N, C-alpha and C positions, 0 to 999 in steps of 0.2 A: 504493500500500500504506500509506503514511504517513497519508493522508487517512482511510482506513478505520479505522486504529488510533485516530486522534483522535476520529472519529465514535463508535466503540465506547465510548471512555472517557466522552464526553459523554452518551451514551445510558444507560450504566450508572449514572451519577450521577443522571440524571433519573428513572429508575425505582426508585432505591433508596428504601426506605421511611423516612420520618422517624421519629425517636425520640419516642414518645408515652407509653408505659406504664412503670410501675416495672420490670417484667420486662425490657423492652427497654433501659431505662437500665442495669439490672444487667448485661445481656449485653454492652452496649457497653463498660462500665467494666471488667468482668472480662476480656474479650478483650484490651482495651488493656493492662491490667496484665500479663496472661499473656505477650503479645508482648514486653513489656519485661523479662520475667523478674523481676517485682517481687512476685509472690505466693509465699506459703510453699509449699515443694516438696510438702508433704503435703496441701495444700488441693485438694480436688476439688469442682468445681461443675458444675451442670447448667443448660443453656439449651435452650429449646424449639426444635424443628426448624421451619424456615420456608422458604417457596418463594422469597421475595425477600430480597436482602441489606439489612441495616439501614445507613442512612447515618450512621455513627457519628462520623465525623471532625469535622463542625461541632459536634456535641453535646459531645464530649470537649474540643475546643479551648475552647469557651465555658465549660465547667465548670472547666477548669484556671484560666482567667483569673478566674472568679468566686471560686475558692478563694484566689487570690493577692490579689485586691482586698480580700476580706473579712479576710484575715489581716493586712493593713496598716491596717485600721481601728482606730485607737487607742482609740476609744470602746468598741468591742466587747472589746478586750483589757483595758481598765480597768474593765469593768462589775462585776468582783468586788472592786474596790478602793473606798475611800471617801475623800472630801475631797481633801486635797492629794496623796495617793498616786495617786488617779485622774487628777488633772491632770498629774502628773509622768509617768505611763505614757503618757497621751495625747500629751503634748509630745514624749516620746521617739520615738513612732511618726511624728510630723510631721517632726521634725528628721532622722530617719534613714530616711525612706521609700525613697530610692534604694538605699541599702545593704541594707535589710531585704528589698526585692524581690529583689535579686541573691542574697542568702543563702538566701531561701526557695526560689528557683529551684534553687540549687545543692544543697539538701538534699532536693529532690523533695517539697516540702511538699504540693502538690496531689495527688500520687500516694499519699502516706501517707493523706490524707483519703479518697481513693477506696478505698483498701484497707480502711479502717475500715467504709465503706459496704458493700463487697462481703462482708466477713466477717459483718457484722451481718445482712444480708439473705439470706444463703445458706440455702436450705431443705434442703440435703442434708448439712448439717454438724451433728454431735451437739452438745449443749449444752456438754459438757466441752471438746470441741475448739474450739468457737466462743469460749468463755471464754479459753482459752489464746491463740488467735490475736489476739483483741481486746486482751488484756493486753500481748502482745508488740508489737503495732502502736502502742498508746498509749505504751508505754515508748520505742519508737523515736522517736515524735513529740516526746515531752517532752525527750529527750536532744538531738535535733537542733535543736529550737527554742531551747533554752538556749544551744547553741553558736552559732546564728545571731545571737541577741540579743547574746551576748558579743562576737562578731566586730564588730558595729556599735557597741557601747558602749565597746570597748576603748580607742579613741583618747582619749575623754574621761575614762573612769574610771581606767584604768591610767596615762594621761598625767598626770592630776592627782596621782595617787599618787607618781609620779616627781618631779614638781615640788615636792611637800611634802618629800620626802626630801632633795633637792638644796638646798632653800632654807636659808639660814643661820638658825639658831635664836638668838633674842635672850635666851633664858632662861639663867641660870647653871646649869650641870650640878652635880648632887650628886657627892660623892666616888665613890659606887658607879657612877654613870653614867660618870664619867671612867675608872674602872678597866675597865668593860665596853668603852668606846670604845678603850682601849689594847689590850685583848685582840683586838678586831676588827681593828685595824690590824696587830697582830703576826701574826694568823692570815693575813691577806691577803698580808703581806710574806713570811712563812715558806713559804707555799704558792704564791708567785709568781703570784697571781691577777691582779695588775696589773703591767704592765711598769714596773719601778722606774726605768728609764732615762728613760721618757717622763713618768711621773707621780711627782713627788717629794712625799712627805708625812712628817711628823714622827711617829714612833711615840709619843712622850710629850711633846706640846706643853705640857701643864700641869705637867710636872715632879713628878708624884706618886711616892710611894714604891712600889717594885715588890715589895712583900712579900706577894704573893698569887699563886695559880696560875690559869692561864687555861683549862685544858682543860674543867673542869666548867662554868665560866661560858659557854664557847662552846657546849657541848652544851645547856645550859639555854636559851640565847638562840635557838639554832636550833629547839629544840622549841617554844618560845613563838612563834617566827615562823611555824612550820607551823600552829599553832592560829589565829593571826591570819589567815593566808591562807585557811584552810578556812572561817573565819567570813566573811571578806570576799567569797568566791566564792558564799556562800549556796547551796551544793548541798543540796537538800532531802532529808529522810528518811534521815539518815545512820545506817546499821546498823554494827555492829562490823566486819563484812566490808568494807563500803564505806570506813570510816575507815582500815583497814589498807591498802587499795588506794590511797587518797589520800595517805597517808603515804609509801607506796612511790613514787608519782609524784613527790612533792616531793623525796624523798631521791635517787632515781635522777637527777632533773633538777638536783640540787645547788642547790636553791632557797636554802639558807642561804648557801652560798658566793657565789651571785649577788647576793643582797641585801647581803651584807657588802661586796662590791666596790662596789656603788652607794653604800652608806653612806660608804665611804672617799672616793669621788669627790666627795662633798658638801664635803669639806675641801680639795679640789684646785681651783685656778683653771682652769676650763674655758672655752674660747672658745665662741661660739655654734654653730659647726659641730660641735664635740665634744659639746656638750649635745644637739644634735639626733640625732647618731649613737647616743649612749647612751640617749636617751629612746626612740628607735625600737626599740632592742635590748630595753629594759625592757618595752615594750608587747608585742612579739613573744613574749618569754619568758613573761610572765604569761598571755598569751592561750593559749600552748601548754599551760601548767599547767592552766588552766581547762578547756580542751577535753579533756585526758586525764582530769581528775578527774571530769568529767561522765559519762565512760564507766564509772566505778567503780560498778557495780550488781551 
C-alpha cells in the first residue's frame, strides 16, 4: 500500500502542468496566498477551470527566493538616491545582508509583493476596490520594510547615539545648561528612576544657585526631546493625526524619563558590563519606539 501511495505522488507530480502563462502565474500566487490567509477577506478572484493540476510549488518557491534576493540588492534600493547617499544605502545592504534577509522573511516580504501582483492583475475587481487594496498593501509594505530596516540598523544607529550621550563632554556648560542638568538629576532622584543605593550622583556638582523652578524646564526638555526623536526616526509624511499618535507612543513609553536616566548615567562611573547592559537597554527601547511610531498612520 505504501508503494502505491509513493507511486501516486510521483505520478501526480509528473503530470502536473508547468506554470507558463500570466493567468497560470496569477492562479498559483492567488491560491498560495489564499491558503495562507494573506488576502483581504473581501477580495474575490476568478481562475479558469482546468483538467490538470498546475505544478505551483516550484514556481512559488522560486518566486519567493527571487523577491528576497532582489530586495537585498542595495543597488536597486539606492537607485533613487544620488552620490554619497546611494553609496551609503548600498553599503548598508552589504553590511546587513544576513539581518535584512531574516527580517524580510519575518515580515513576509515576498508574500506582500505577491499580493500586490494579484490585486493589480485581478480582472474581477472594480477599479475602486483595486485602488483600495493596492493602497493598503503598499502601506503594509512600507511600514514593515521600515521596521525591518530599523531592526538591522538599530545596533549601529541607536548604539552610536548611546555612546554620544555617555561620552564625557569637554565643553564648558553654560549656566542655563547647568540649571537644566540639575533639574534632570533632581527629576531622576525624586522619581526614583535610578537606584540611589547603586548609582551615586551629585545633584548640584557645580554649586549653582537654586533660584529657579524645574517643572516647566522638565516639561520643555521632554517636549524638545520628543521632537528630536521624531526627526531622528525620519517617519515620512507626518499628518497631524500621525504626530498625535507618535507623541502618545513616546509619552506612554516614558521616553523623557528614559533619556533622563541615561543622561544621568553619563555622570556615573560605569564599568564595562554596566555600559553594555544599559547600551542594550537603550537600543531595545528606541527600537520599540520606532516600531510603534511607524504604525502611526
